[in-house]
Steps between C-alpha positions, in 0.01 A plus 500: 500500500644827400560746768379859431784734422535792738669817365662749747549840390742744682446859460817696549468778782693820423596679807367854521734768648350817594755785513408826681512812285842678522338814656350284788845334563677833513227627740554201721873562503452866583261421797744241635783765486299752668390266784871408545590878533219558753627197710844642495371844623318330775823374635665846528650576844272677749579682828341200705698238310820681524450557879402147559817383331706740695348386839555138414867579425533676830375190683136479462196674665528275815854582579461879420189520729699325784750807506377707799816698596844561347812720558728614229830687542737642242687789369416748229620838373328831437598761266530846661648759267824351361547258793376146548393478871508143655192388699461197721141394542282249681140424397261323729155389401202320644241415238256631421531857625818575698807625345819701607830596342793623712775684312858579629742728343851388579666792324300774658435626858125460460333237720289212367158566363207251530186528272212266450143431614277282724161473348409858409733649758826671393821382653778775479794518726605761566181685471543781245462852632393774245764771457441827650316754293692768313489843650157643446357189358226314682580147649407189306128425588436166677271395209793530269728309741237221528483479116869482474509205762223329302711528185797356687282202605393431144869511394592249752200275379633537150854405595341190666299411194803522278697262729228247497461517125861405460483226765145343432378646169209648700406722815288462811155658584704786660560623144288328236602530139377399158689351211468545122708330234695751281721314271815268466837669518855407447719499813862404560358185666290416205149571397277653774128546537425852618206570734364847600437534881252752630409593850367761751630863473602486134738205565637376175783252421587235251623160588707286266451120509761278344296293235704176530542484887208690618712703751468886537822667359416874519275753644472854366304791649490882521635617835273750668646828635534472882360767743735810479493573869643171605857526393628173613247332278586691181626205301391214274484173673577163336333177614684248684646190347215244480562172695458277183762715316769496781711242325819638348380397161216743532642838623298813500650777297351846520476670154601858497201727491421661170242774390220448280420744227240745626551400865711672769497217735764213483389156450670233705521153353614223718628174344427179695683243303 
């Protein structure tokens, strides 16, 4: 018996490739590139990220918060006319709101001077005495004397804040400040992130944070003019050597003051690395 013959037919399938239009492809590439650029901008440094990196490099928040008291001693020099007058100082601080600095002048007959504050009370030894009025002129009114003493208190608090900025990349509640990211600058130690610091009574400074290590390397500020009727305080103070920079590999070198165009007050820059 003959078997029925079965015929199999194979229909070839031609694969279909759908190519997007060239314009669509270019648009997709452009969108991907713009997204990449936006992601890159999102990673730009901010004041918070730079400060967090600096405080980690200085030991971390827990260790910084554990510091309650410290004493720093050292020597510095002050420009008076054409001479450099040596000064030996001792700084004592009890955080958050007690600070004093005692200066001695070995090359002069003047006694030591102590300036600082405890809370909102000025500490000044010896207590300044206003000079006698000129013949025919009225004496300095008490209100003006009080205003000068308040200015001296604020100057001591600003000295305290500058010292803490170099030591801890921050201050305490006794002198709160705000930070803003400025730019990245070239420094002898390498690239540094520059932050602008603002505080009470027109306090302004710039702190330079080494980008690679996260350590503060320099602080710059405009030195305020001291009260004219306190002759023993007629000078520009420099902050003490911070504890974390006391190693010989990180000496503090004061940079000579220079004048800005349009300003008659010298700017003191203190290198911290």
